[in-house]
Structure formats: structure tokens, C-alpha cells
C-alpha positions as CSV (number, residue, x, y, z in Angstrom):
1,M,17.7,13.5,27.9
2,K,16.3,10.4,26.2
3,I,13.2,10.6,28.3
4,V,12.6,14.2,27.4
5,K,13.0,13.3,23.7
6,F,10.5,10.4,24.1
7,L,7.9,12.7,25.7
8,I,8.4,15.4,23.1
9,Y,7.9,12.9,20.3
10,Y,4.9,11.5,22.0
11,L,3.3,14.9,22.4
12,L,3.9,15.6,18.7
13,G,2.0,12.4,17.9
14,V,-0.9,13.4,20.2
15,L,-1.2,16.8,18.6
16,G,-1.4,15.1,15.2
17,I,-4.2,12.9,16.5
18,F,-6.2,15.9,17.7
19,A,-5.7,17.5,14.3
20,I,-6.9,14.4,12.4
21,S,-9.8,13.8,14.7
22,N,-11.1,17.3,14.1
23,A,-10.3,17.4,10.4
24,P,-14.0,17.1,9.2
25,M,-14.6,20.5,10.7
26,L,-12.5,21.9,7.8
27,L,-15.5,21.3,5.5
28,T,-18.3,22.8,7.5
29,S,-19.6,24.9,4.6
30,G,-19.4,23.4,1.1
31,T,-15.8,23.1,-0.2
32,A,-14.5,26.2,1.6
33,L,-11.7,25.3,4.0
34,V,-12.6,27.2,7.2
35,F,-9.2,27.2,9.0
36,T,-10.1,29.8,11.6
37,S,-13.0,27.8,13.0
38,Y,-11.0,24.6,12.6
39,I,-8.2,25.9,14.8
40,S,-10.7,27.1,17.5
41,D,-12.6,23.8,17.4
42,T,-9.3,21.8,17.7
43,V,-8.4,23.9,20.8
44,Q,-11.8,23.3,22.2
45,L,-11.4,19.5,21.5
46,I,-8.1,19.5,23.5
47,K,-9.8,21.3,26.4
48,E,-12.7,18.8,26.3
49,F,-10.3,15.9,26.3
50,F,-8.9,16.9,29.7
51,Q,-12.4,17.2,31.1
52,F,-13.0,13.6,32.0
53,N,-16.7,14.2,32.8
54,N,-17.2,14.8,29.1
55,W,-16.0,11.3,28.2
56,T,-19.5,10.1,27.5
57,Y,-20.7,7.7,24.8
58,T,-24.2,7.1,23.5
59,T,-25.1,3.4,23.1
60,M,-27.4,1.9,20.5
61,Q,-30.1,1.9,23.1
62,G,-29.7,5.7,23.5
63,Q,-28.1,5.6,27.0
64,E,-25.2,7.8,27.9
65,V,-22.4,5.9,29.7
66,H,-18.8,6.7,30.5
67,M,-16.6,6.0,27.5
68,L,-13.9,4.0,29.1
69,S,-16.4,1.6,30.7
70,Q,-17.9,1.0,27.3
71,M,-14.7,0.9,25.3
72,W,-12.2,-1.0,27.5
73,D,-13.4,-4.5,26.7
74,P,-13.6,-4.0,22.9
75,Y,-10.2,-2.4,23.0
76,L,-8.6,-5.3,24.8
77,Y,-10.3,-7.7,22.4
78,S,-9.0,-5.8,19.3
79,M,-5.4,-5.6,20.8
80,K,-5.4,-9.3,21.5
81,L,-6.3,-10.0,17.8
82,F,-3.7,-7.5,16.6
83,L,-0.8,-8.5,18.7
84,G,-1.6,-12.2,18.2
85,A,-1.6,-11.7,14.5
86,I,1.8,-9.9,14.6
87,L,3.4,-12.7,16.7
88,L,2.0,-15.4,14.5
89,G,3.1,-13.7,11.3
90,V,6.6,-12.8,12.5
91,T,7.2,-16.4,13.8
92,V,6.0,-18.1,10.6
93,A,7.9,-15.6,8.5
94,L,11.2,-16.1,10.4
95,V,10.9,-19.9,10.4
96,L,10.1,-20.0,6.6
97,G,12.8,-17.5,5.9
98,I,15.5,-19.7,7.5
99,I,14.1,-22.9,5.9
100,T,14.2,-21.2,2.5
101,L,18.0,-20.7,2.6
102,F,18.4,-24.5,2.5
103,L,16.2,-25.0,-0.5
104,P,17.5,-25.3,-4.1
105,R,17.8,-22.0,-5.9
106,S,15.2,-22.9,-8.5
107,L,12.7,-23.7,-5.7
108,I,13.5,-20.4,-3.9
109,K,12.7,-18.5,-7.1
110,L,9.3,-20.4,-7.3
111,V,8.5,-19.5,-3.7
112,K,9.2,-15.8,-4.3
113,R,6.9,-15.9,-7.3
114,L,4.2,-17.5,-5.3
115,L,4.6,-14.9,-2.5
116,G,4.4,-12.1,-5.1
117,F,1.0,-13.5,-6.2
118,M,-0.1,-13.8,-2.6
119,E,0.7,-10.2,-1.9
120,A,-1.6,-9.2,-4.7
121,I,-4.6,-10.8,-3.0
122,P,-6.6,-8.2,-0.9
123,D,-7.1,-9.0,2.7
124,I,-10.8,-8.9,2.2
125,M,-10.6,-11.7,-0.4
126,V,-8.4,-13.8,1.9
127,A,-11.1,-13.6,4.6
128,F,-13.9,-14.3,2.1
129,L,-12.1,-17.3,0.6
130,I,-11.3,-18.9,4.0
131,Q,-14.9,-18.4,5.1
132,L,-16.2,-19.9,1.9
133,L,-13.9,-22.9,2.3
134,I,-15.2,-23.5,5.9
135,V,-18.8,-23.3,4.6
136,Y,-18.0,-25.7,1.8
137,I,-16.3,-28.2,4.1
138,F,-19.3,-28.0,6.5
139,K,-21.8,-28.7,3.7
140,Q,-19.8,-31.7,2.5
141,T,-18.8,-33.3,5.8
142,D,-21.1,-31.7,8.5
143,V,-17.8,-30.8,10.3
144,L,-17.4,-27.2,11.3
145,V,-13.6,-26.7,11.1
146,M,-13.8,-23.4,13.1
147,Q,-16.2,-20.7,13.9
148,F,-16.2,-18.0,11.2
149,V,-18.6,-15.4,12.5
150,T,-19.6,-14.0,15.9
151,L,-23.1,-13.7,17.2
152,G,-24.0,-11.6,20.3
153,N,-21.2,-11.7,22.9
154,E,-19.3,-14.6,21.4
155,R,-15.6,-14.2,21.0
156,L,-13.7,-15.4,17.9
157,Y,-9.9,-15.5,18.0
158,M,-8.2,-18.2,15.8
159,L,-9.6,-17.3,12.3
160,P,-9.2,-13.5,12.6
161,M,-5.7,-14.0,13.8
162,V,-4.8,-16.3,10.9
163,I,-6.3,-13.9,8.4
164,L,-4.6,-10.8,9.9
165,S,-1.2,-12.7,10.1
166,F,-1.4,-13.3,6.4
167,L,-0.1,-9.8,5.4
168,P,2.8,-9.5,7.9
169,M,3.8,-13.1,7.2
170,V,4.1,-12.6,3.5
171,S,5.7,-9.2,3.7
172,L,8.1,-10.0,6.5
173,Y,9.1,-13.3,4.8
174,R,10.1,-11.5,1.6
175,I,12.1,-8.9,3.7
176,I,13.8,-11.5,5.8
177,V,14.8,-13.6,2.8
178,L,16.2,-10.6,1.0
179,L,18.1,-9.4,4.1
180,L,19.5,-12.9,4.8
181,E,20.7,-13.4,1.3
182,E,22.4,-10.0,1.4
183,E,23.9,-10.6,4.8
184,L,25.3,-14.0,3.8
185,T,27.4,-12.4,1.1
186,K,29.4,-10.2,3.6
187,Q,33.0,-10.9,4.3
188,Y,32.6,-11.8,8.0
189,V,30.5,-14.9,7.0
190,E,33.4,-16.2,4.7
191,F,35.9,-15.5,7.5
192,A,33.7,-17.4,10.0
193,L,33.4,-20.3,7.6
194,S,37.2,-20.4,7.1
195,K,37.6,-20.7,10.9
196,G,35.5,-23.8,10.8
197,I,32.3,-22.4,12.4
198,K,29.2,-24.2,11.4
199,H,26.6,-22.7,9.1
200,N,23.8,-22.9,11.7
201,T,25.9,-21.1,14.3
202,I,26.7,-18.3,11.9
203,L,23.1,-18.0,10.8
204,I,21.6,-17.9,14.3
205,I,24.3,-16.1,16.3
206,H,25.5,-13.5,13.8
207,V,23.3,-13.2,10.7
208,L,19.9,-13.0,12.5
209,R,21.2,-10.6,15.0
210,N,22.6,-8.3,12.3
211,I,19.3,-8.2,10.4
212,A,17.1,-7.7,13.4
213,K,17.4,-3.9,13.3
214,S,16.5,-3.7,9.7
215,V,13.5,-6.0,10.1
216,F,12.3,-3.9,13.1
217,F,12.3,-0.7,11.1
218,Q,10.7,-2.3,8.0
219,S,7.9,-3.6,10.2
220,K,6.6,-0.1,10.7
221,I,5.1,0.0,7.3
222,I,3.6,-3.5,7.8
223,V,2.0,-2.5,11.1
224,W,0.5,0.6,9.4
225,A,-1.2,-1.6,6.9
226,L,-2.2,-4.2,9.5
227,L,-4.1,-1.6,11.5
228,S,-6.4,-1.0,8.6
229,S,-6.8,-4.7,8.0
230,L,-7.8,-5.1,11.7
231,F,-10.8,-2.9,11.3
232,V,-11.8,-4.5,8.0
233,V,-11.6,-8.1,9.5
234,E,-13.6,-7.0,12.5
235,Y,-16.3,-5.7,10.2
236,I,-16.4,-8.8,8.1
237,F,-16.6,-11.2,11.1
238,N,-19.0,-9.0,13.0
239,I,-16.5,-8.7,15.9
240,N,-17.5,-6.4,18.7
241,G,-14.1,-4.6,18.7
242,L,-12.9,-1.0,18.4
243,S,-14.2,-0.7,14.8
244,N,-17.8,-1.4,15.9
245,F,-17.4,1.1,18.7
246,L,-16.0,3.8,16.5
247,L,-18.4,3.4,13.6
248,L,-21.4,4.0,15.8
249,E,-20.3,7.5,16.7
250,F,-17.9,9.7,14.7
251,R,-17.7,12.5,17.4
252,P,-14.2,14.1,17.4
253,L,-13.7,13.3,21.0
254,V,-14.5,9.6,20.5
255,V,-12.2,9.5,17.4
256,A,-9.4,11.1,19.3
257,I,-9.6,8.8,22.3
258,V,-9.8,5.6,20.1
259,L,-6.8,6.7,18.0
260,L,-4.9,7.7,21.1
261,M,-5.5,4.2,22.6
262,I,-4.2,2.6,19.4
263,F,-1.3,5.0,19.1
264,T,0.1,4.8,22.7
265,P,1.2,1.2,23.0
266,L,2.6,1.0,19.5
267,F,4.5,4.3,20.1
268,I,5.9,3.0,23.4
269,I,7.2,-0.2,21.7
270,Y,8.7,1.3,18.6
271,Q,10.0,4.6,19.8
272,G,11.0,3.1,23.2
273,V,13.1,0.4,21.5
274,E,14.5,3.0,19.0
275,I,15.5,5.6,21.6
276,F,16.5,3.5,24.5
277,L,18.0,0.4,22.9
278,F,19.2,1.4,19.5
279,K,22.0,3.9,19.0
280,E,20.6,6.9,17.2
281,A,22.1,7.1,13.8
282,A,23.8,10.4,13.1
283,I,22.0,12.3,10.4
284,S,24.7,13.8,8.1
285,E,24.0,17.4,7.6
286,V,24.4,17.8,3.9
287,I,23.1,21.3,3.1
288,V,23.4,22.6,-0.4
289,K,24.2,26.3,-0.6
290,R,20.9,28.3,-0.7
291,K,21.0,29.7,-4.2
292,K,17.8,30.7,-5.8
293,I,16.7,28.2,-8.5
294,N,15.9,29.8,-11.8
295,W,13.1,27.6,-12.9
296,K,12.8,29.5,-16.2
297,Q,16.1,28.0,-17.2
298,W,14.6,24.5,-16.8
299,R,13.8,23.3,-20.2
300,V,10.5,21.5,-19.9
301,W,10.5,20.1,-23.4
302,S,14.0,18.7,-22.8
303,W,12.8,17.0,-19.7
304,L,9.7,15.6,-21.4
305,N,11.9,14.3,-24.2
306,R,14.1,12.5,-21.7
307,S,11.0,11.0,-20.0
308,K,9.8,9.8,-23.4
309,Q,13.1,8.1,-24.1
310,E,13.0,6.5,-20.6
311,F,9.5,5.2,-21.2
312,I,10.6,3.7,-24.6
313,T,13.6,2.0,-22.9
314,H,11.3,0.5,-20.2
315,L,8.9,-0.8,-22.9
316,K,11.7,-3.0,-24.2
317,N,11.6,-4.9,-20.9
318,P,9.1,-7.8,-21.2
319,K,7.7,-7.5,-17.7
320,F,7.1,-3.8,-17.9
321,L,5.5,-4.2,-21.4
322,F,3.3,-7.0,-20.3
323,G,2.0,-5.2,-17.2
324,F,1.6,-1.9,-18.9
325,T,-0.3,-3.4,-21.8
326,I,-2.8,-5.1,-19.5
327,I,-3.5,-1.9,-17.5
328,F,-3.6,0.4,-20.5
329,G,-5.8,-2.0,-22.5
330,M,-8.3,-2.1,-19.6
331,V,-8.6,1.6,-19.5
332,V,-8.9,2.0,-23.3
333,Y,-11.5,-0.7,-23.5
334,S,-13.5,0.8,-20.6
335,I,-13.5,4.2,-22.3
336,L,-14.7,2.7,-25.6
337,H,-17.3,0.7,-23.8
338,S,-18.9,3.8,-22.3
339,I,-18.7,5.6,-25.6
340,I,-20.1,2.9,-27.8
341,R,-22.8,1.5,-25.5
342,E,-25.9,3.7,-25.2
343,V,-26.5,2.3,-21.7
344,P,-23.0,1.4,-20.3
345,V,-24.5,-0.5,-17.4
346,E,-27.7,-2.4,-18.0
347,Q,-30.2,-3.2,-15.2
348,F,-32.2,-6.4,-15.2
349,V,-35.1,-6.5,-12.7
350,L,-36.8,-9.7,-14.1
351,I,-35.4,-12.0,-16.8
352,Y,-37.8,-13.9,-19.1
353,D,-37.0,-16.5,-21.7
354,D,-38.2,-16.4,-25.3
355,E,-41.5,-18.1,-24.3
356,G,-42.2,-15.5,-21.6
357,N,-41.4,-17.8,-18.7
358,L,-39.7,-16.1,-15.7
359,V,-36.1,-17.2,-15.5
360,S,-34.8,-15.4,-12.5
361,S,-35.2,-12.3,-10.4
362,K,-32.4,-10.0,-9.1
363,P,-29.8,-10.7,-8.1
364,H,-29.5,-12.9,-11.3
365,P,-26.9,-15.7,-11.3
366,P,-24.6,-16.0,-14.3
367,S,-26.5,-17.3,-17.3
368,E,-26.7,-16.9,-21.1
369,Y,-28.8,-13.8,-20.5
370,V,-26.3,-12.1,-18.1
371,L,-22.8,-13.5,-18.5
372,L,-21.5,-12.8,-15.0
373,G,-24.8,-12.2,-13.3
374,T,-26.0,-9.1,-11.6
375,D,-25.8,-7.5,-8.2
376,G,-28.6,-7.0,-5.7
377,L,-30.0,-4.0,-7.7
378,G,-30.0,-6.0,-11.0
379,Y,-27.0,-4.1,-12.5
380,S,-24.9,-6.3,-14.8
381,I,-21.6,-7.2,-13.1
382,L,-19.7,-7.4,-16.4
383,D,-21.0,-4.0,-17.5
384,Q,-19.9,-2.6,-14.1
385,L,-16.4,-4.0,-14.5
386,L,-16.0,-2.6,-18.0
387,A,-17.5,0.8,-17.3
388,G,-15.8,1.2,-13.9
389,A,-12.3,0.2,-14.9
390,K,-11.4,3.7,-16.2
391,Y,-12.5,5.3,-12.9
392,T,-10.7,2.8,-10.7
393,I,-7.4,2.6,-12.6
394,L,-7.2,6.3,-13.6
395,F,-8.1,7.5,-10.1
396,A,-5.6,5.3,-8.5
397,S,-2.9,6.4,-11.0
398,L,-3.8,10.1,-10.3
399,I,-3.6,9.7,-6.5
400,A,-0.3,7.8,-6.8
401,F,1.1,10.5,-9.1
402,L,0.0,13.4,-6.8
403,R,1.5,11.7,-3.8
404,I,4.9,11.3,-5.6
405,L,4.7,14.8,-7.1
406,F,3.9,16.7,-3.8
407,S,6.3,14.5,-1.8
408,F,9.1,15.1,-4.3
409,L,8.6,18.9,-4.2
410,L,8.6,18.9,-0.4
411,A,11.6,16.5,-0.1
412,I,13.9,19.0,-2.0
413,P,13.9,21.6,0.8
414,F,13.7,18.9,3.5
415,A,16.9,17.2,2.3
416,M,18.9,20.0,0.8
417,F,18.1,23.1,2.8
418,M,16.8,22.0,6.3
419,K,18.9,21.9,9.4
420,E,19.7,18.5,11.1
421,R,17.6,19.4,14.2
422,W,14.5,20.1,12.2
423,Q,15.0,17.0,10.1
424,K,15.0,14.8,13.3
425,I,11.8,16.5,14.5
426,I,10.0,16.0,11.2
427,N,11.2,12.4,11.1
428,K,9.8,11.6,14.5
429,F,6.6,13.4,13.8
430,V,6.0,11.4,10.6
431,D,7.0,8.1,12.4
432,S,3.9,8.6,14.6
433,M,1.7,8.5,11.5
434,H,2.7,4.8,11.0
435,F,0.7,3.9,14.1
436,L,-2.6,5.3,12.9
437,P,-5.0,3.2,10.8
438,L,-5.2,4.8,7.3
439,T,-8.5,3.3,6.4
440,I,-10.3,4.5,9.6
441,I,-8.9,8.0,9.1
442,A,-10.1,8.0,5.5
443,I,-13.6,6.9,6.6
444,I,-13.7,9.7,9.2
445,L,-12.8,12.3,6.7
446,L,-14.6,11.0,3.6
447,G,-17.8,9.8,5.3
448,P,-19.6,13.2,5.3
449,I,-18.4,13.9,1.7
450,L,-19.2,10.7,-0.1
451,S,-22.4,9.6,1.7
452,G,-25.6,10.5,-0.1
453,S,-29.2,10.3,1.0
454,T,-32.5,9.8,-0.7
455,S,-32.6,13.5,-1.3
456,G,-29.2,13.6,-3.0
457,F,-25.7,14.7,-2.1
458,E,-24.5,17.7,-0.2
459,Y,-21.5,18.1,-2.6
460,S,-21.5,18.1,-6.4
461,F,-19.9,15.2,-8.3
462,M,-16.7,17.2,-9.1
463,D,-16.4,18.4,-5.5
464,R,-16.7,14.8,-4.2
465,M,-14.0,13.6,-6.6
466,F,-11.7,16.6,-5.9
467,L,-12.1,16.3,-2.1
468,E,-11.5,12.5,-2.1
469,A,-8.4,13.0,-4.2
470,I,-7.1,15.6,-1.8
471,V,-7.8,13.5,1.3
472,L,-6.2,10.3,0.0
473,T,-3.2,12.3,-1.2
474,I,-2.5,14.4,1.9
475,L,-2.8,11.4,4.3
476,V,0.3,9.8,2.7
477,V,2.4,12.8,1.6
478,P,4.3,13.2,4.9
479,P,5.8,9.7,5.1
480,V,6.5,9.6,1.4
481,T,8.2,13.0,1.7
482,V,10.5,11.7,4.4
483,L,11.2,8.5,2.4
484,I,12.2,10.5,-0.7
485,G,14.1,13.0,1.4
486,N,16.2,10.2,2.9
487,E,16.9,9.0,-0.7
488,F,18.1,12.5,-1.5
489,K,20.4,12.5,1.5
490,L,22.0,9.2,0.6
491,L,22.8,10.6,-2.8
492,L,24.1,13.9,-1.4
493,D,26.6,11.9,0.7
494,Q,28.2,10.4,-2.5
495,E,31.6,11.6,-3.7
496,F,30.4,12.7,-7.1
497,I,28.1,15.3,-5.5
498,A,31.0,16.7,-3.5
499,G,33.0,16.8,-6.8
500,A,30.1,18.7,-8.5
501,R,30.1,21.3,-5.7
502,V,33.9,21.8,-5.9
503,L,33.6,22.4,-9.6
504,G,31.0,25.1,-9.0
505,G,27.7,23.2,-9.5
506,D,24.7,25.1,-8.1
507,T,21.5,23.8,-6.7
508,R,19.8,23.5,-10.0
509,H,22.7,21.7,-11.6
510,I,23.0,19.2,-8.7
511,L,19.3,18.5,-8.6
512,F,18.6,18.0,-12.3
513,K,22.0,16.7,-13.6
514,H,23.0,14.4,-10.7
515,L,20.1,13.6,-8.4
516,M,17.2,13.2,-10.8
517,P,18.9,10.5,-13.0
518,H,19.5,8.4,-9.9
519,L,16.0,8.9,-8.5
520,G,14.0,8.4,-11.7
521,S,13.7,4.6,-11.4
522,K,13.1,4.8,-7.7
523,M,10.2,7.2,-8.3
524,G,8.8,4.7,-10.7
525,I,9.0,1.9,-8.2
526,L,7.4,4.1,-5.5
527,F,4.6,5.1,-7.9
528,G,3.8,1.4,-8.4
529,Q,3.7,0.8,-4.7
530,Q,1.5,3.8,-4.1
531,F,-0.8,2.7,-6.9
532,I,-1.4,-0.6,-5.2
533,Q,-1.9,1.0,-1.8
534,V,-4.6,3.3,-3.3
535,L,-6.4,0.3,-4.7
536,I,-6.4,-1.4,-1.3
537,V,-7.8,1.7,0.4
538,L,-10.6,1.9,-2.3
539,I,-11.4,-1.7,-1.5
540,H,-11.6,-1.0,2.2
541,L,-13.7,2.1,1.7
542,G,-16.0,0.1,-0.6
543,L,-16.6,-2.4,2.3
544,F,-17.9,0.5,4.4
545,N,-20.2,1.8,1.5
546,L,-18.0,4.8,0.6
547,F,-17.6,4.6,-3.1
548,L,-15.5,6.7,-5.5
549,G,-17.5,9.6,-6.7
550,G,-20.2,9.1,-4.0
551,T,-22.6,6.6,-2.6
552,S,-26.1,6.9,-4.2
553,V,-29.1,5.9,-2.1
554,M,-32.5,5.3,-3.7
555,Y,-35.7,3.4,-2.8
556,D,-36.4,0.2,-4.7
557,E,-39.8,-1.4,-5.3
558,F,-39.7,-2.9,-1.8
559,Y,-39.2,0.6,-0.2
560,R,-35.6,-0.3,0.8
561,A,-32.8,2.2,0.3
562,P,-29.9,0.2,-1.2
563,Q,-26.7,1.9,-2.0
564,H,-24.5,1.8,-5.1
565,S,-21.6,3.7,-6.7
566,V,-22.6,6.6,-9.0
567,T,-19.6,5.8,-11.2
568,F,-19.9,2.0,-11.0
569,E,-16.2,1.8,-10.0
570,W,-15.1,-1.6,-8.8
571,S,-15.2,-1.0,-5.1
572,G,-19.0,-0.5,-5.4
573,L,-19.3,-4.3,-5.6
574,I,-17.1,-4.9,-2.6
575,S,-19.9,-3.7,-0.2
576,S,-21.7,-7.0,-1.0
577,T,-19.0,-9.2,0.4
578,R,-20.6,-10.0,3.8
579,E,-24.1,-10.4,2.2
580,A,-22.8,-12.5,-0.6
581,L,-21.2,-14.9,1.9
582,M,-24.4,-15.3,3.9
583,T,-26.8,-15.6,1.0
584,G,-24.6,-17.7,-1.3
585,H,-24.5,-15.1,-4.0
586,H,-20.7,-15.6,-4.6
587,W,-20.8,-14.5,-8.2
588,I,-21.3,-10.9,-7.1
589,I,-17.8,-10.4,-5.7
590,I,-15.6,-13.1,-7.2
591,P,-15.3,-11.2,-10.6
592,V,-14.4,-7.9,-9.0
593,F,-11.8,-9.5,-6.7
594,T,-10.3,-11.2,-9.8
595,A,-10.2,-7.8,-11.6
596,F,-8.4,-6.2,-8.7
597,I,-5.8,-9.0,-8.5
598,I,-5.1,-8.8,-12.2
599,V,-4.4,-5.0,-12.0
600,I,-2.3,-5.4,-8.9
601,L,-0.2,-8.3,-10.5
602,S,0.2,-6.1,-13.6
603,M,1.5,-3.2,-11.6
604,Q,3.9,-5.6,-9.8
605,L,5.2,-6.7,-13.2
606,I,5.7,-3.0,-14.1
607,V,7.7,-2.4,-10.8
608,E,9.8,-5.5,-11.5
609,G,10.5,-4.3,-15.0
610,I,11.7,-0.9,-13.7
611,Q,14.0,-2.7,-11.2
612,E,15.4,-4.9,-14.0
613,V,16.1,-1.9,-16.2
614,Q,17.9,-0.1,-13.3
615,Q,19.9,-3.2,-12.5
616,A,21.0,-3.6,-16.1
617,R,22.3,0.0,-16.0
618,V,24.5,-0.6,-13.0
619,G,25.8,-3.9,-14.4
620,V,23.6,-6.5,-12.6
621,T,22.7,-9.4,-14.8
622,V,19.0,-10.3,-14.6
623,K,17.8,-13.7,-15.5
624,R,14.4,-13.7,-17.0
625,S,12.0,-16.5,-16.9
626,K,11.9,-18.7,-20.0
627,W,8.2,-18.1,-20.8
628,L,8.7,-14.3,-20.9
629,T,11.8,-14.6,-23.0
630,K,10.0,-16.8,-25.6
631,L,6.9,-14.6,-25.5
632,F,8.7,-11.4,-26.3
633,R,11.7,-12.7,-28.4
634,R,12.0,-10.9,-31.6
635,N,12.3,-12.7,-34.9
636,K,15.9,-12.4,-36.2
637,T,16.2,-11.6,-39.8
638,K,19.9,-12.3,-40.0
639,Q,21.8,-15.2,-38.5
640,E,24.8,-14.4,-36.5
641,Q,28.1,-15.1,-38.2
642,P,30.2,-17.7,-36.5
643,S,33.1,-16.2,-34.6
644,E,36.6,-17.0,-35.7
645,Q,38.5,-19.8,-33.9
646,Y,42.1,-19.4,-33.0
647,D,44.4,-22.3,-32.4
648,V,46.7,-21.2,-29.6
649,Q,50.0,-23.1,-29.4
650,A,52.6,-23.1,-26.8
651,D,55.1,-21.4,-29.0
652,S,52.7,-18.5,-29.7
653,F,53.9,-16.7,-26.5
654,R,57.4,-15.4,-25.8
655,F,58.9,-13.7,-22.8
656,I,59.8,-10.0,-23.3
657,E,62.8,-8.7,-21.4
658,P,62.0,-5.6,-19.5
659,T,63.7,-2.4,-20.6
660,D,65.5,0.0,-18.4
661,Q,62.6,2.5,-18.5
662,S,60.1,-0.1,-17.5
663,K,62.2,-1.2,-14.5
664,H,62.0,2.4,-13.2
665,L,58.2,2.3,-13.6
């Protein structure tokens, strides 16, 4: 029975891969979604997949070879880097997590803050900084610490693995420390200590074994993000892996085979362990009575008023206020910059001083004439950061909001009306999406939409923005729907929900009066996480010259066709990362990376503020850092009156004899 389940879940994942691989066919004519031709093309793709003679690949030299003979070596190379990074990251995270438990509490708090900052650093910037450090050491000492780029058929292992392991190490470290701290508070630990069992024995034999399952399931999200980072790192280091193979030809059959080769081993590991080793957790079938919801009775203004009060309450939290002020201030200043300036982004081809002497040619380094310098086309980097902030931040906010909105609406029938059997099927189908690289799928779908040419764009600006928003939203709605649906189910299992049903509460009453107040803060936290994820995806797309609003191509004075973002959003500068490293034009990308880190850190503060407000509501005391307390402490106009002191003497108490009635009680 378990083998049948395993095969069914695998086939569901394979069907999803075929659907994604052929998704660009949906946009064969403008913005119209041609579903009939899409379905027929997908069926044809499945037939072509089973005709192994059609597995041909066109090389850069124009030769047609069998796909497996050309793909197998890059595939093994990429998998070695990927699995090596996971093993390295998990090992370091586990060792550091155990060591952290023996550190002083003040030092643990400092370590957590440092890791929060490290999580805000994009993987591209980690790779860039390490490469820059190696180059700097080589220039100063003539010692090449390690090879940082590949040429020809060279193989590079150590540095890509170190950079790829950065993300799982930091994320798993935070998860492991959190689970260890929670597990050590359970009663069996105190009981074992009272029996004289040593701390190390309890930690290794009992605690680590109990958190292993939670760490295993949490690692799915990390692996999902790591797959995207793998293709980015391969591109930066010029590694001849799967990314290089896939980017040369976007044919649906090629995409399907590559995604299937990535999906299969990860599916075997995760679903195999979950089905054959772990006991399947019983899904409690909590189905609310199917009663039609009268949405007209839902008072929108009342809900908006409650949302306003919630927002004001969160503004009283220092972390939330600080993070929100930075992000909101960036957006407002960016809008004012575009309105006030006649030319929001100035272009400098040649810069002359007051005496007419040539100072510099593009790209111009930072100077008194151009504060942060210019990019390769001569556009001011400072102007691009100011003008593009509104597009980057508002678009990421919009995508995060749409993901939460659509997922919430779909989670209601999933958790409240759907049968247990269908819930399991959907859960397993969505689990398969965690093994597909989000960045590569986004590149496949958005490449034909955003890429321009010297003759212009195939789609209008509004169409490009609309389609990019739809693609980046739909790709993440299924897993977020299941996540929110599971939160719904946990609440539906609570006793107060059963009491509401007994008292006659209908679906609308349970949803808005009982579920929404508990889910509100979690939705805010989830919004912040999705906002940061969208920023990371925009960075990855920028590296592959797919910019928000479209990639403009025009000839310059040297008859080259350089590319830039039509909206001057921040990821437009990311495309210069590899060129800036090779040419020494580091000023082009350092400011934009800094801007991304500031926004991500600000959103992390907002998320922490929401968590603190929620913890305060349930009675958890939150200790704020001293500098935040001093920064946002209000001036007191009145001094507190000293409390009265009572001198309690021994004769102040007397024993009261129990009455006859109290004895019966």
C-alpha cells in the first residue's frame, strides 16, 4: 500500500513538471490565455517524452546530440555541489546549535541577532564578497587562497559549496536552536535530570532524536530556496552545470527532463523517508457544516476599522515602527524624487571639470560630480536607487499581498469543507513543488515576456507588469495555501471552536469571530516572509537580465546592445555583478546590495514587532534591547507617585476557626 502511495505521489509531481515546462505556451498570442492549445501541447509533450529518439539537444556548435550524453556530466557536477552544500550546512548548523546551548544567555542573544543580519544578505552578495576578498588577498600577498572562477573544463568545488552551504547553515542553525530550547523545557528532561542522567546524554540520546523529525520537515523549505541558489552560484562562477545546459535551450522537452532529474532524487529522499520511516500523522477531519456564507452581512467598514486599530497597536511596538518607517520613508522619497526631478535618472557619457578637462568616461567612479558613480551606460546609481525604490518595494509588497490573499481564500474551503482524502492528495502534490527551483521556473515563464529587443517589446508595459505579477504570485500560492490551511485546521481542533458549534455558530461566525483574530498576526508574519522572498527572486531574475517591467535593449555609440531596466528598479543593477568583479567596478553593485539589505532588515524588524505584539497578548513577556527602549521611550510629564509601604508584624495575622458550613465545603 505504501509503495502504491509513493508511486501515485511521484506521478502527481511528474504531471506538475510537464504542466510547468509547457506553461509558456499559454501566452502564444499576446495576453490571451489559450488553454485549449496549451492542453493539447502538454499532451504532445508527454508523448514526445516517451519517444527517446526525440531526446536531442543542439550544442553551441550547432550539432544535434543525444540529451543524456550531453547532460549527464553537468548533472552529476551540479548534484555533487548541491548535496555537498547540504551536508556541510547541516553539519555546521548542528555543531553550532549544540555549542550555543552552553553559552551565556547574553551571548546567545547576540548570536541570534548576528544570524538575523546574515539571513538578510542575498546569496549573490555572499558570493561576490568572498570572491572580492580572495582577489584582495591575492593582490596583497600574491597568494591565491582558492580558485574562484572556472575556465573551460576546469572543476570548482570548495568555494561554491561553501557559499551554497551559507543559506542552509544559517536557517537550520536558527531552527535547531529554537527546537532545542523548546525541547529542553519539557518534563521528561527534568525527570531524566532528577534520575542523575548527565546533560550530554540527555541532549544526544533524547533531545536530538526528538527534534530530528521537525528539522527534517523544516528542511524542505530550505532545499527549495537552495535549488534556486544553486543555479545562481553556477552562473556567477561560470560553472558548466545544469544551469548552463538549461539556459542554452528553453525547449519544453529539455526543461521537463532537467526538472525531472532534479525532482526525482529529492522526492525519493523526502517522500521515501516520510512514507516508509515516519508514521503518517492522522489528519483530523474537522469539517464545518456547509452553510452558505452571506457575504453581504460582512461589514467591510467594520473590518477596516479593526484593521486600522490593529495597525495603530503595532505602531506602538518600537521594532515595527522602526522597520515600517524606513520602508515607508523610502517609498515616499522615491515618489517625490520622480515628481520633483525633471529627469529622475541622469545619464553621464563624459564628465568634464570646470576647465574643460576630461575627468572620466562611463562607467564613472564615485566623485564630486556623481556621488555614487554610474553604471556601464552612464546612468547615475544614486538616481537609480532613488527612482527605482518605489517600483521594487511596492511591487514586492503587492506580490506578497496577492499571495496571502489568494492563499487565504483557497485555504478556507481546503481546511473547512474538504474531505480528508483530498486534503492528503493536495498536501502531497504541493510537497512536490518544494523540489523544483523557483528561480529557474520564473526564468522559463518570464523570459519571453520581459525580454526586449532592439525593435522593442512584444508586450506593452502594463501587460509585462501584470503578467510578471501573475506568474510570481501563482508559483507560490499552492504551498502557502496548504500552510494557511494547516493553521486553520489547528485552530478548528481547539475546544473553543467546538463550543461555538454547540452554541449554534455558523461558518461565517466561526470564520470571522474566532479564526480571523487568531490568524491575523500570523498573516502579518507570513506577509513579511513572502515580501523578503519576492525581493530574493527579483535579485535572481536581475542576474539573468530579466528586470521588473522589462529589459530594454538599445545600441550605444560602440554598436553594442547593452541592457537595462525600463523602470530602473534595483535588480537592474544586479546584472553587472559578474562584470563588476572582473573589471574592478565594485561601486556599481555595492550600493544596490546595501539597499536590499536595509529593506530586508527593516522587514525583519516588522516581523519581529508583530511577533512581540502577539506574544504580549498571550502573556509572554518580551525583553527589548536597551537601545530600542531608549530610542522610543516617551517623555513622562508626571512622575509616578511612590507606592505606600506597609509594616507587616507577626501579630497582624490571626487564625480563623472554620465554621460548620465551611467544613462541609
